[in-house]
C-alpha positions as CSV (number, residue, x, y, z in Angstrom):
1,M,-8.1,-3.8,-21.5
2,F,-5.5,-5.1,-19.2
3,S,-2.4,-6.9,-20.1
4,R,0.7,-8.2,-18.1
5,R,2.3,-10.5,-20.9
6,K,5.2,-8.5,-21.1
7,L,6.9,-5.1,-19.3
8,I,7.5,-2.4,-22.3
9,S,10.9,-0.9,-22.2
10,Y,11.1,2.0,-19.8
11,G,12.5,5.2,-20.5
12,A,15.5,6.6,-18.1
13,A,13.8,9.8,-17.0
14,G,15.1,11.2,-14.2
15,A,18.6,9.5,-14.6
16,L,20.5,13.0,-14.6
17,A,19.6,13.2,-10.8
18,M,21.7,10.1,-10.5
19,P,25.2,11.7,-10.2
20,A,24.4,14.1,-7.4
21,V,22.8,11.3,-5.3
22,L,25.6,9.2,-5.8
23,R,28.2,12.3,-4.8
24,S,25.9,12.5,-1.5
25,A,26.4,9.0,-0.4
26,T,30.3,9.0,-1.4
27,A,30.6,11.9,0.4
28,Q,29.6,10.2,3.6
29,G,32.2,7.4,2.9
30,V,29.5,4.7,2.2
31,D,28.6,3.4,-1.3
32,F,26.8,0.4,-3.2
33,P,29.2,-2.6,-3.8
34,S,30.5,-2.4,-7.1
35,G,29.0,-6.0,-8.4
36,P,25.4,-6.6,-9.3
37,M,22.4,-6.2,-6.8
38,R,19.9,-8.8,-6.3
39,A,16.1,-8.1,-5.8
40,I,14.6,-11.0,-4.2
41,C,11.2,-12.3,-5.3
42,M,8.6,-14.7,-3.4
43,F,7.0,-16.2,-6.3
44,P,8.0,-17.9,-9.2
45,P,8.6,-16.5,-12.5
46,G,5.7,-15.5,-14.5
47,S,3.5,-14.7,-11.3
48,G,2.0,-11.7,-10.1
49,A,4.5,-11.0,-7.9
50,D,7.0,-11.4,-10.2
51,V,5.7,-8.8,-12.7
52,F,5.7,-6.4,-10.0
53,V,9.4,-7.1,-8.5
54,R,10.7,-7.3,-12.2
55,F,8.9,-3.9,-13.1
56,Y,10.4,-2.1,-10.3
57,A,13.6,-3.8,-10.5
58,N,13.6,-2.9,-14.0
59,R,13.4,0.8,-13.2
60,F,15.6,0.9,-10.6
61,S,18.2,-0.4,-12.6
62,Q,17.8,2.3,-15.1
63,L,17.5,5.2,-12.6
64,A,20.2,4.3,-10.0
65,G,22.9,2.9,-12.8
66,K,23.1,-0.8,-11.3
67,T,22.5,-4.1,-12.5
68,V,19.9,-5.7,-10.6
69,I,19.5,-9.5,-10.9
70,V,16.0,-10.9,-9.7
71,E,16.3,-13.9,-8.0
72,N,13.0,-16.0,-7.3
73,R,12.5,-17.7,-4.0
74,P,9.3,-19.2,-4.1
75,G,7.7,-21.5,-1.4
76,A,6.3,-21.4,2.1
77,F,4.1,-18.7,1.6
78,G,7.0,-16.1,1.2
79,N,9.3,-17.3,4.1
80,I,11.7,-18.8,2.1
81,A,12.5,-15.5,0.3
82,T,11.8,-13.3,3.4
83,E,14.3,-15.7,5.5
84,A,16.8,-15.1,2.5
85,V,16.4,-11.6,2.8
86,A,17.4,-11.6,6.4
87,R,20.4,-13.6,6.4
88,A,21.7,-11.5,3.5
89,K,24.8,-9.1,3.9
90,P,23.5,-5.6,5.0
91,D,25.8,-3.9,2.4
92,G,23.0,-2.7,-0.3
93,S,23.3,-5.5,-2.5
94,T,20.2,-7.5,-1.3
95,I,16.6,-5.3,-1.7
96,Y,13.5,-7.3,-0.8
97,I,10.5,-6.0,-3.3
98,A,7.4,-7.7,-1.7
99,P,4.0,-7.3,-0.8
100,G,4.7,-6.6,2.8
101,S,1.5,-6.3,4.3
102,S,0.8,-10.2,3.0
103,V,4.4,-11.4,4.2
104,L,5.8,-9.3,7.2
105,A,2.6,-8.5,8.9
106,S,1.0,-11.5,8.5
107,A,3.4,-14.2,9.1
108,P,3.6,-13.9,13.2
109,H,-0.2,-14.7,12.9
110,L,0.0,-17.6,10.4
111,F,3.0,-19.7,11.2
112,K,3.9,-21.3,14.9
113,K,7.6,-20.4,14.0
114,L,9.3,-18.3,12.1
115,N,13.3,-17.9,11.6
116,Y,13.3,-14.4,11.2
117,D,11.9,-11.3,12.9
118,P,9.5,-9.3,10.5
119,I,10.2,-6.1,12.3
120,N,13.7,-6.3,13.5
121,D,15.7,-8.3,11.0
122,F,14.8,-5.7,8.3
123,D,15.4,-2.1,7.5
124,H,12.2,-1.1,6.2
125,V,12.8,1.5,3.4
126,T,9.3,2.7,1.6
127,T,6.0,1.9,0.4
128,L,5.3,1.4,-3.5
129,S,1.6,0.7,-4.5
130,K,-1.5,-1.0,-3.0
131,L,-4.2,-3.4,-4.4
132,A,-6.9,-5.7,-3.6
133,F,-7.2,-9.5,-4.1
134,I,-10.3,-10.2,-6.3
135,L,-13.0,-12.7,-5.5
136,V,-13.3,-14.8,-8.7
137,V,-15.2,-17.7,-10.3
138,P,-15.1,-19.6,-13.3
139,A,-17.0,-18.1,-16.4
140,S,-18.4,-21.6,-17.3
141,K,-20.4,-21.3,-13.9
142,P,-24.0,-19.4,-13.7
143,W,-23.0,-17.3,-10.4
144,K,-23.2,-13.7,-11.2
145,T,-23.1,-12.7,-7.6
146,V,-21.4,-13.1,-4.2
147,A,-25.3,-14.4,-3.0
148,E,-25.4,-16.7,-5.8
149,L,-22.1,-18.0,-5.4
150,T,-23.1,-18.4,-1.5
151,A,-26.0,-20.2,-1.9
152,Y,-24.5,-22.6,-4.5
153,L,-21.8,-23.6,-1.7
154,K,-24.6,-23.9,1.1
155,E,-25.5,-26.8,-1.0
156,Q,-22.4,-28.3,-1.9
157,G,-21.3,-28.2,1.9
158,D,-17.7,-29.5,2.1
159,K,-18.0,-31.0,-1.6
160,A,-17.0,-27.8,-2.9
161,S,-13.5,-26.4,-2.8
162,Y,-11.4,-23.0,-3.0
163,G,-7.6,-22.5,-3.9
164,S,-5.3,-20.5,-1.9
165,I,-1.6,-19.4,-3.0
166,A,-0.7,-16.5,-1.0
167,N,-1.5,-15.2,2.6
168,T,-4.0,-12.4,1.6
169,G,-6.1,-14.7,-0.7
170,L,-6.2,-17.3,2.1
171,V,-7.6,-15.0,4.8
172,S,-10.2,-13.2,2.4
173,S,-11.4,-16.6,1.4
174,E,-11.4,-17.7,5.2
175,L,-12.9,-14.0,6.0
176,Y,-15.8,-14.7,3.6
177,K,-16.3,-18.4,4.5
178,A,-16.7,-17.1,8.2
179,Q,-19.5,-14.5,6.8
180,F,-21.6,-17.0,5.8
181,G,-20.5,-20.3,8.0
182,L,-19.6,-21.8,4.7
183,P,-17.5,-25.2,5.0
184,T,-15.9,-25.2,1.7
185,V,-12.6,-26.9,1.6
186,E,-9.3,-25.2,0.8
187,V,-6.9,-26.5,-1.6
188,K,-3.2,-25.3,-1.2
189,Y,-1.4,-24.4,-4.5
190,K,2.6,-24.0,-5.0
191,D,1.9,-22.6,-8.7
192,T,0.0,-20.0,-9.7
193,G,-0.8,-21.6,-13.3
194,A,-2.1,-24.7,-11.7
195,L,-4.3,-22.9,-9.7
196,L,-5.6,-20.8,-12.3
197,N,-5.9,-23.9,-14.6
198,D,-8.4,-25.5,-11.8
199,L,-10.4,-22.6,-11.6
200,V,-11.0,-21.9,-15.4
201,N,-11.6,-25.9,-15.4
202,G,-14.2,-25.7,-12.9
203,Q,-12.1,-27.9,-10.3
204,L,-12.6,-25.0,-7.7
205,A,-15.6,-23.0,-6.9
206,F,-13.7,-19.9,-6.5
207,I,-10.3,-18.2,-5.4
208,H,-9.0,-14.8,-4.1
209,I,-6.0,-13.9,-6.1
210,D,-4.1,-10.7,-7.2
211,P,-5.1,-8.7,-9.8
212,T,-2.1,-9.2,-12.2
213,S,-2.2,-12.6,-12.0
214,I,-5.9,-12.9,-12.9
215,L,-6.6,-9.8,-15.2
216,G,-5.8,-11.9,-18.4
217,Q,-8.4,-14.4,-17.4
218,I,-11.0,-12.1,-16.9
219,N,-10.6,-10.2,-20.0
220,Q,-10.3,-13.4,-22.1
221,G,-13.5,-14.4,-20.3
222,T,-12.4,-17.5,-18.9
223,A,-12.9,-15.8,-15.3
224,R,-15.7,-13.8,-13.8
225,P,-14.7,-11.2,-11.0
226,L,-17.6,-11.1,-8.0
227,A,-15.8,-8.8,-5.6
228,M,-12.6,-6.9,-4.3
229,G,-11.1,-8.2,-1.1
230,S,-11.3,-4.5,0.0
231,A,-14.2,-2.9,1.4
232,E,-14.7,-0.4,-1.1
233,R,-13.9,-0.7,-4.9
234,M,-10.2,0.2,-6.3
235,K,-9.6,3.1,-8.4
236,A,-7.6,0.8,-10.8
237,L,-10.7,-1.8,-10.9
238,P,-13.9,0.4,-10.5
239,D,-16.0,-1.9,-12.3
240,I,-15.7,-4.6,-9.7
241,P,-17.9,-4.1,-6.5
242,G,-16.1,-3.6,-3.1
243,A,-16.5,-6.7,-0.3
244,R,-19.0,-4.8,1.5
245,E,-21.4,-3.7,-1.5
246,A,-21.3,-7.4,-2.3
247,G,-22.3,-8.6,1.2
248,I,-19.1,-9.4,2.7
249,L,-19.3,-7.3,5.6
250,N,-15.9,-8.5,7.4
251,S,-13.4,-8.1,5.0
252,D,-11.1,-5.0,4.1
253,L,-7.9,-6.3,3.2
254,I,-5.5,-4.0,1.4
255,A,-2.3,-5.6,0.3
256,W,0.5,-3.1,-0.2
257,W,4.2,-3.5,-1.9
258,S,6.9,-2.0,-0.1
259,V,11.0,-2.3,0.0
260,H,13.1,-3.8,2.5
261,T,16.8,-4.5,3.2
262,P,18.7,-6.8,5.5
263,A,18.7,-4.9,9.2
264,K,21.8,-2.8,9.7
265,T,22.1,-1.7,6.1
266,P,24.1,1.7,6.3
267,K,21.9,4.6,6.5
268,P,23.4,6.5,3.6
269,L,22.1,3.7,1.3
270,L,18.7,3.4,3.0
271,D,18.2,7.1,1.9
272,K,19.4,6.6,-1.2
273,L,16.9,3.5,-1.9
274,E,14.1,5.5,-0.4
275,G,14.6,8.4,-2.4
276,W,14.7,6.4,-5.7
277,F,12.0,4.4,-5.0
278,N,9.6,7.1,-4.1
279,Q,10.7,8.6,-7.6
280,I,9.8,5.4,-9.5
281,A,6.3,5.3,-7.5
282,V,4.9,8.3,-9.2
283,E,6.4,8.1,-12.5
284,P,4.1,8.0,-15.6
285,E,5.2,5.1,-16.4
286,T,4.6,3.3,-13.1
287,I,1.3,4.8,-12.8
288,K,0.4,3.0,-16.3
289,F,1.7,-0.1,-15.1
290,L,-0.2,-0.2,-12.0
291,A,-3.4,0.9,-13.7
292,N,-3.0,-2.0,-16.2
293,N,-2.4,-4.6,-13.2
294,G,-5.2,-3.7,-11.1
295,A,-3.2,-1.3,-8.4
296,D,-2.8,2.0,-7.4
297,P,0.3,4.2,-6.3
298,F,1.2,4.2,-2.6
299,P,4.6,6.2,-2.2
300,G,5.8,6.9,1.4
301,N,8.8,6.8,3.4
302,S,10.7,4.6,6.0
303,T,9.0,6.0,9.1
304,M,5.3,5.6,7.5
305,L,5.9,2.1,6.4
306,K,7.5,1.1,10.1
307,E,4.3,2.5,11.5
308,L,1.9,0.7,8.9
309,L,3.8,-2.7,9.6
310,L,3.4,-2.4,13.0
311,K,-0.4,-1.1,12.5
312,D,-1.2,-4.1,10.1
313,T,0.4,-6.7,12.3
314,K,-1.8,-6.3,14.8
315,A,-5.0,-6.2,12.2
316,W,-3.8,-9.4,10.5
317,G,-4.1,-11.1,14.2
318,D,-7.6,-9.9,14.3
319,Y,-8.4,-11.0,11.0
320,V,-6.8,-14.3,11.4
321,K,-9.2,-14.7,14.6
322,L,-12.1,-14.1,12.8
323,A,-11.3,-16.4,10.0
324,K,-10.5,-18.9,12.5
325,I,-7.4,-20.1,10.6
326,D,-5.1,-22.6,12.4
327,M,-1.4,-21.6,12.4
328,L,0.8,-23.6,10.4
329,G,4.0,-25.6,11.8
């Protein structure tokens, strides 16, 4: 069974390594500001993204011996939070723990105008984890497979609707529609609670949503998963068919979480952040947390993250064209 209701208190394993790391940065004449650090979150408190940010921020605080305040900046598909980070002082006091694939990589193809440069306005620290969104329907409905849902949606035409709240969910749903030529109407949401409430009550035919936000409803029997947005099954959720297996042949979206800072953050601080977060990424507590939230560990480094960001930025352009999504103003 999966649970996301609260984060347990995590031990300070690895904290003994902190003094050496601190001495290394101090020797180079650069250290973090003495005050609290901010971890910017793109979604409201209690959402799937918020749970992830607070887990990593809590573990980082314990490991680094720094006070970390999670600052929620929801809205505009993550652009409000992202711009706040881009404009922050590059002194190591602000970090962005975010689903970078669905925010930085997708943004140039989803919005006509951005008030930030997804590549050059940030220093890209490292990857953390990866997951795929889940195609979910109300448990009160009879559909048990993607084929059954598709048949219903074809009958309903534009009278049926689906909900979206995140870039990955939007594109996954539009790819599904494109695969079968469905005219299902999108309904945009700003609040995860309202989205899930309308799904469970049957006002929406389906949604694509992150595992953290929906596993509670799946376990309670109020929502039914039909497929992953990734082509193959995910290790953390082996019982849910991959998109290809379910008949959605054009979808293979993997959402990866990553750490970023404002551009021109001092290199010694970036190195410290990379080391700390890579240690967190593979700890037993992290692996357990990720499994409980439908995600897999995905440690990396700054070079790998930059290359992945460039690669996925191109891929998102292809996805948006395939799904025939109009750019937002």
